[in-house]
Structure formats: structure tokens, C-alpha cells
C-alpha positions, 0 to 999 in steps of 0.5 A: 499500500503507498502512503498518500494516495487516496488520503492525498484526495482529503489530505487537507479537509483533515488536517484543516485545524493545523494553523498554517498560516501562524507556522508559516508567519513564524518561518518567514521571521526566522528566515528574515532574522538570518537573512532570508528576505527572499530567494528560492526555498525548498518545502521539503516534503510538500505534500498539497503544498499548502505551506508551499504557497502561503510562503510563495505569498510572503515573497519567496520563490518556492520549489516543492518536493514530495514522493507522492504523485498524488499529493502534487497532483492536488498541490498543482490543482490548487496552484494559481499562478504562483509559478511553484515548481513541483518535482516528485523526488524522495527527499533522501535522494532529491535533486535540484538544479542550484542551491537554494536560500533555505529549506524548510520541511513541516508536518513531521516529515522527517519522522517519516525517515526511518534509518540513521544511514537515510537521516544522514543522506537528508542532510548531505543533500541538504548540505550540498543544496543550500546556498552559503549560511543557508538555512534548514528548518524542520519539525519533528514529533518529539518520544514523548509524543509517540509513547504518551499521545499517540501510542497504542491511541485510535482517533477517528473523525468522520465528515460529510462525505469522508470519515478515517480510522486511524490506529497507532501501535508504538514499539519502544524497542524500535522506536517506530510508530505504525499507523494504519488509516482506514479511509471511506469516502463517498462516491458520485453514486452515494455509497462509501469505498474504504481505502487503507494505508499504512505509514510508518514513523521514527521517534528521533532523540536529538541528540543523535539528530545533531550528530547527524546533522553534523557529520552532513556539515552541518551547524546545530543552530538549535531546537525549540518548541515548534512554531513558538521558539520557546524552551521544549519542556518535557511533554512537549509534542512537536519541536522545530531543529534549526540548521544552518550550512557552513562548510561554503564558507570556508572556502 
């Protein structure tokens, strides 16, 4: 089962509680504080492109990368002349035409990276495609969230013509959370079709993330509570990691 296939059609409906506007404003302010007030920005794991479009509205020239053709199809359909370049690529092995001023990744996309070798590869690609001093900002679900908020929980939601049941299974030994998602989507004949998708995310500790980032040549700028900038509390469920390219500055 391929993740984000049928779910792509209703993804934005079920994610309408995410304060994308607030998140985009925080990202813009952080980028501007580091001198990134324009230029090319890559949205890694862009999905349906909601954050991509918001950052484009702030004046950034946006590139969206995602491995799901279905999610990108939704993104392209919603794009109304913003000139965003969407590329269907795996975030572990993405290729760009040149460097970018910044890379962002939201909605815990980085938690979908399950192996250290793959995470290191993402960081190396980021370092390779960032301008000198460019930023890589991404959010992650915390171990606390998997252990206390998601693990072994069943979440359900019904809308007028769509509903889903989302079962979580968290393995503390492997640090892998398995999502089994059952979708019920109403067709034109009024009947509901059932689809099933399976997703996997890893719970990462920040010591490992920092070690891998620095091994890839990125400078650790910090880890904060997501989209507030505060120090993460013990029960924080989402954090933002801020990395900076610096090797090219030495040349």
C-alpha cells in the first residue's frame, strides 16, 4: 500500500486544524532574522503544497518536493499562478537545479525517515543544495508524543462525505510508530469506498539528530518548541530543529 494515495484527495480537509498561517509566519520571521528575506526556498515533503503556497505569498520563490504523485497532483491543481516548481522526488535523494537560500519541512515529514543512514543522506543533500549560510528548518514529533499521545491510540473523525479511522501502534524498542489508516470516501453514487494505507514514523532523540546533522557538515543552531521558539518542555509534542550550512563559508 502506497502512503498518501487516496488520502491525498481529502488530506487538507482532515488537516484543517493545523494553523498553517501561524506556522508560515513564524518560519518567515526566523528566515528574515537570519537574512533570508527572499530567493529560492525548498519545501521538502511539501504534500499538497499548503505551506509552499503560503511562503510563496511572502515573496519567496518556492520549490516543492514530495515523493507522492497524488499529493503533488493536488498541489498543482490548487496552485493559482504562483509559479511554484513541484518535483516528484524522494527526500532522501532529491536533486535540484542549483542551490537554495533555505529548506523547510513541516508536519513531521522528517519522522518518516526511519534509518540513521537515510537521515544522514537527507542532511548531506541539504548541505549540498544550501547557499552558504543557508538554513534548514524542520519540525518533528517528539518521543513524548509517540509514547503518550499517539501510541496504542485510535483516532476517528467523520465529515459529510469522508471519514477515517487511524490506529497507532508504537514499539518502544524500535522507536517505530505504525499508523494504519482506514478511509471511507463517498462516491458519486452515494456509496462509500474503503481504502487502507499504512504509514511508519520513527521517534528520534535530538542527540542523534544533532550528531547526524553535524556529520553531514551542518551547523546546529538549536531545537525549540515548534512554532513558538520556546525551550521544549518535557511534555512538548513537536519541536523545530534549526540547522545552518557553513562548510562553503570556509572556502
